[in-house]
N, C-alpha and C positions, 0 to 999 in steps of 0.2 A: 391438782396441778403437778406436773412433772418437775422435780427438782433437779438442778444441775449444779455441780461444783463450779467455783470460780475458774479453776484450771480447765475444766471441760468446756466451759463457756468461752474462755479465752482461745482455746484451740479451735472451736467451732467458728468464732468470729474471724480468726486469722485465715481459716480455710475459705471463708466467704469473701475475703479481701477487704473487710471493714478496716478503716484507717485508725481507729482509736487503739491505744495501748492497753489492752485488757490484762496484760501480764502483771500489771502493778496494782490491780484492784484489791481492795480490802474485802472482807467477807460479805459486806453489804453492797459490793460493787462500786463503792466510791473510790475516788483517787484524789490526789492533790491537784489543785488547779494548775500550779506551776506557772506563775505569772512571769513568763520570759518571752513574751510575744515580740515578734520582729517589727521593724518600722513598716514593712510591707503589710503585715497583718493588721496593724493599727490603721493604716491607710484604707485597707479593704473594709474594716469596721466602719470607719467614718463615711466611706462611699455608700455602703449599704444603708446606714442610718440616715444620711442626708437625703438619699433618693426616696427611701420609704416614708420618711417623715412628711415629705411633701404630700403624700397620699393619705397617711393616717390622720393628719390634721383636718382633712375634709371627710374622710370615710369611716374613721374609727369612732366607736362609742365613747362618750365622755369619761366613762369609768376607766377605760384603757389610757386615755390621754392624761387623766389625773394621776394614774400610776407612774407613767413616764416622768411626769413633772416631779413627783415626790421622790422617786428613786434615782433619777439622773442616770440615763443609760447611753447617752448619745455621743459624748465627746471622745471617749476612749473605750477600749475593751474593759468591761467592768471587772473590778476586783470582787470576787465572790463574797469575801468576808465583809467588805464595806457595804455591799447591797444587803447582805443578811442582817447586818446591824440595823439598817433602816427598816427592813421588812418586819423584823421581830417586833419593833415598836408599833407598827401599823396593824398587823394581824397575827403575830406569833409565828410566822413562817420563816424559814431560812433556805438558803441555796446550798446544795451539795454538788460537788463536781463528779462527773462520771465520764468514761471514755467514749460514750455513744449510747446506742440502744442497750438496755439491760433487761434481764428476765422479768416476767410479770410479777412474781412474788416479791422480790425486793423493791420493785417500783411501787407496788401498792403499799408496802410497809413504809416506805419513805413518805408517801402522801398521807397515810394514816397518822403519821407523827409530824405532820406539817413541815416536811422537808421536800423541796422540789429538786429533782435531779437535772443538772444542766451540763451539757457536753462541754468539755474544756478545750476543744479545738475549733477553728474557724475555717470556713470554706475559702477557696482561692478566688482570685480575680476572674478566672475563667468560669466560675460557677455562680456568678452574681444572680443570674435569673432562675437557676434551678439546681438543686442538689438532691441526690437520692437519699442520703442519710441525713437525719436531723443533726444540725451543728449548733454551735453556740448562738449564732444569730437567730435561728429559729427558736431555740429554747428560751433565750433571754429576751430578745426584742419581742418575740411572739407571746410567750407564756407569762413571763414574770410580772409585767405591769398590772394585770388584773388580779394577781394574788395580793395586791395592796387593798383590794376591796373586801371588807369583812364577810359579806354574804357569799360571794363566790369562793372565798377562801374556805368558808365552812363547807360548801358543797364539795370542794376538792378533797377535803379531809374525810368527809362521809363516803365519797366514792372510794377512796383508798381502803377504808374500813370494811366496806360491803362487797367490793368487787370479787375478792377471793371466794366468798360464800356463794355468790351468784354463779361464778364459774363452776364451783363444785356441784351446783344444781344442773349443770349442762348449758348454762347461758353465756358461755365465753364469747361467742360472736355477738350476742345481744348487748352485753355490757361494753364491748369494744365499740360498737356502733354509737352508743350513747356518748362516749368520750369523743369520738370522731366528730359527731355533729354538734357538739357543744364546745368543748375545750379547744378543738382544732378548727372547726368551720362554722361556729355559731354566729348568728346575727341577732340583733336586739333592737326593739323599738326605742326611739328617742324623740321626745316632743310630740307625742301622738302617734302618727303613722310613719314618720321618717325612719328609715332603716339605717343602722350603722353596724359595723362589724366589731367583734371582740375575739374571735377564735384565732389561735396562734398560726394555723396554717394560712389564714388570710392575712394576718398582720405582717407575716414575713414574706409574702408573695407579691411581687410588683404587679403582675398581670391579673392574678385571680382576685385580688382584693377589689380591683376596679370592676371586674365582671360581676362578682357576687353582689355588690351593693347597687351598682348603676347599670349593669348589662341588661339590655332589653330582652334577652333570652334567658336570663337567670330565673330559675323556678323557686319562688319563695313560698314556704309552707308554714302555717302556724304550728308552734311547738306542741306536740303531744308525746308524752314519754314513751308510751307503748308503741306508737307508730315509729318513733325514732329508733327504738330498739329492734324493730323489724325491717328497717330499710337498709338495703345494700348501699355501698359507697365506692367511689373511684379512688385509686391510689395514685395513678400517674397521669390524670387529666382533670380538668375542671369538674367540680361536682355537678350532678344533674338535679340536685335538690339542696336547698339551704333552709334550715329550720329557724324560725324567727321567734325568739323569746319576748314576752312583754317586760320581763325584769329578771334579775338574778334571784329575787325572792321566789318567783314562780318556779325556777329551776330547782332551787334548794327544797322548796316545799313539796314539789312533785316527787323528788327523789326520796325525801324523808318519809313520805306517806305511802309510797308504792308498795304493793304486795308482790315482790319480785318472785317469790316461790310460785304464786299463782300465774304470773305472766310467763315464766319459763315453762311451767307445766302446760299451759295452753299453746305456746308457740314453738317449743323445742321441736326441731325436725322439719318445720315448715320452710319452704323456700323464702328467701329474702324478697321483700317488696321491691319493685322497680322504682328507683328514685324519681324517674321522669313522670311517674303516674300517681304518686302519693298526693 
């Protein structure tokens, strides 16, 4: 992996117009949360949570809803330290503030040490439905609740520990696809064949959550780790495939036992599978 200094990364982000303040990053790309949110920002947070909760109560997997109840994320913008104290007791994880997207190496290192990076700024009222950059609502409302579940928390730590090695083998696109189709857009069975969502990209999306779970044109595919790692994905539109896990145990066990060296050797350089046809 190419390394980049904090100063270089800050300059690059500024050149791209990213809104986080990367100039105040520590060496691990963390920043202070700076809990000085305005009345308008608090109102936007409540609007987002109120609207999305109406959907998640019907469409989210019970593990996600359990995490929301245990952590308490809905009434006001969360204080990272308060949530970390609760999360440490549940799974040993904590929250660290970042200004937005950070490089792969420090991101993996945080995951490997049970620290989840959360953006410290919130979208505006004009961005309720869609935002290009991940913000606090996506990171917190989307990702953090399922980190209260021990098995998924273990998977995320293993992912952080192994991702760098898989990238070094040439499997950077493959390991990214695995994260995308699980942590971001994963579905899981609940009560037999009923489908529910847990991925953060779905939890934080008013429109795609409904489509992914209940949409008549949504393409649901049984989870297979190697197939997931080979399947292309969409960044700025609804996914053309959603992989369905039977349980978090199945995800952890598949990741733990996979021969990634062999998978990368077999598949490196091959074109991605079309998600509409997997």
